[in-house]
C-alpha positions as CSV (number, residue, x, y, z in Angstrom):
1,M,0.0,0.0,0.0
2,E,3.0,2.3,0.6
3,N,4.0,2.1,-3.0
4,I,0.4,2.8,-4.1
5,A,0.2,5.8,-2.2
6,W,3.5,7.3,-3.5
7,G,2.2,6.6,-7.0
8,L,-0.9,8.2,-6.6
9,Q,1.2,11.5,-4.6
10,M,3.4,11.3,-7.5
11,T,0.8,11.3,-10.1
12,V,-1.3,14.2,-8.3
13,L,2.0,16.4,-8.2
14,G,2.8,15.4,-11.8
15,M,-0.4,16.6,-13.0
16,G,-0.5,19.4,-10.9
17,L,2.5,21.1,-12.0
18,V,1.7,20.5,-15.7
19,F,-1.8,21.9,-15.3
20,A,-0.4,25.0,-13.1
21,L,2.2,25.9,-16.0
22,L,-0.8,25.7,-18.5
23,A,-2.7,28.3,-16.2
24,L,0.5,30.5,-16.1
25,L,1.0,30.1,-20.0
26,W,-2.7,31.1,-20.6
27,L,-2.0,34.0,-18.0
28,L,1.1,35.4,-19.6
29,L,-0.8,35.3,-23.1
30,T,-3.5,37.2,-21.9
31,L,-1.2,39.5,-20.3
32,V,0.6,40.2,-23.5
33,L,-2.3,40.5,-26.0
34,K,-3.8,43.2,-23.7
35,L,-0.9,45.1,-23.6
36,D,0.3,44.9,-27.2
37,K,-3.0,46.2,-28.3
38,E,-2.6,48.9,-31.2
39,P,-4.5,52.0,-31.0
40,E,-7.7,51.7,-32.9
41,V,-8.4,54.9,-35.3
42,E,-11.8,56.0,-36.0
43,V,-12.6,56.4,-39.7
44,S,-15.8,58.0,-41.1
45,A,-17.6,56.5,-43.7
46,Q,-16.8,59.3,-46.3
47,E,-12.9,58.7,-45.4
48,A,-13.2,54.8,-45.9
49,T,-15.3,55.2,-49.1
50,L,-12.5,57.5,-50.8
51,E,-9.7,54.9,-49.7
52,A,-11.4,51.9,-51.3
53,E,-12.1,53.9,-54.2
54,R,-8.3,55.1,-54.7
55,I,-7.3,51.5,-54.0
56,A,-9.6,50.0,-56.6
57,A,-8.5,52.6,-59.2
58,I,-5.0,51.2,-58.6
59,A,-5.8,47.7,-59.1
60,D,-7.8,48.4,-62.1
61,D,-4.6,49.8,-63.6
62,A,-2.2,46.7,-62.8
63,V,-0.7,44.4,-65.0
64,G,-2.3,41.2,-64.0
65,A,-6.0,42.6,-63.1
66,Q,-7.4,41.7,-66.4
67,T,-9.6,38.4,-66.5
68,P,-7.7,35.9,-68.8
69,E,-10.0,34.2,-71.4
70,R,-11.2,30.8,-70.2
71,P,-9.5,27.8,-72.0
72,T,-11.7,26.1,-74.5
73,V,-10.8,22.6,-76.5
74,N,-12.8,22.7,-80.1
75,G,-14.7,25.5,-78.7
76,M,-16.2,23.6,-75.5
77,P,-14.8,24.7,-72.0
78,A,-12.0,23.1,-70.9
79,D,-13.6,22.0,-67.4
80,L,-16.7,20.5,-69.3
81,V,-14.5,18.5,-71.8
82,A,-12.4,17.3,-68.3
83,A,-16.0,16.2,-66.9
84,I,-16.8,14.3,-70.0
85,L,-13.7,12.5,-69.9
86,V,-14.0,11.3,-66.2
87,A,-17.6,10.3,-67.0
88,T,-16.5,8.0,-69.8
89,H,-13.2,6.6,-68.0
90,K,-15.5,5.8,-65.2
91,H,-18.4,4.2,-67.4
92,R,-15.5,2.2,-69.6
93,K,-14.4,0.9,-66.0
94,T,-17.8,0.1,-64.8
95,M,-18.5,-1.9,-68.0
96,R,-15.6,-4.0,-67.4
97,R,-16.6,-4.7,-64.1
98,Q,-20.0,-5.8,-64.9
99,A,-18.8,-8.0,-68.2
100,A,-21.4,-6.4,-70.1
101,P,-23.0,-8.5,-73.0
102,L,-20.7,-6.7,-75.4
103,V,-17.3,-8.4,-73.9
104,R,-18.7,-11.7,-73.2
105,I,-17.0,-14.4,-74.5
106,A,-20.4,-17.0,-74.6
107,W,-23.9,-15.9,-74.2
108,P,-25.5,-16.9,-70.7
109,G,-27.1,-20.5,-70.9
110,S,-25.3,-21.4,-74.1
111,Q,-22.5,-23.4,-72.1
112,I,-24.9,-26.4,-71.2
113,F,-22.1,-28.3,-69.7
114,A,-21.4,-26.7,-66.9
115,S,-23.6,-24.2,-64.3
116,R,-23.6,-20.8,-64.2
117,W,-21.6,-20.5,-61.0
118,L,-18.7,-22.7,-62.4
119,A,-18.9,-20.8,-65.9
120,T,-18.6,-17.7,-64.0
121,G,-15.5,-18.8,-62.1
122,R,-13.9,-20.1,-65.1
123,A,-14.3,-16.8,-66.8
124,R,-12.7,-14.9,-64.2
125,Q,-9.8,-17.3,-64.1
126,N,-9.3,-17.3,-67.8
127,N,-10.1,-13.8,-68.7
128,N,-9.1,-10.9,-66.2
129,W,-11.4,-8.1,-66.7
130,Q,-9.2,-5.5,-65.1
131,P,-8.0,-2.5,-67.2
132,R,-4.8,-2.9,-68.4
133,G,-1.5,-1.6,-66.6
134,K,-3.0,-2.2,-63.2
């Protein structure tokens, strides 16, 4: 029991020290934030509007301020072409995964000698329908 009491005492002492240092850091950061605050300057609405117009005029004359043309591919927006490309690739992978009638070697039911489960297993062993390169 003596070791347990000593262990509990060290645990409480260690955790208390950690939380006390965290509280000290919190107090120190709060104090620094209060002392280091910049003075706020009151600005009227008219002054703010004039400053915003001045900045906008400078920005309009900047070299990179003009909006670039949207990229196109054969007259179609490039992002639309990219979306079509992604959709066709996704469709092709789905078609391969489903073993559509277009890619079957034999029509279902034409191989009478074997059950459909057995024919499917043989087809998966002999013809791997994974996309090439993967």
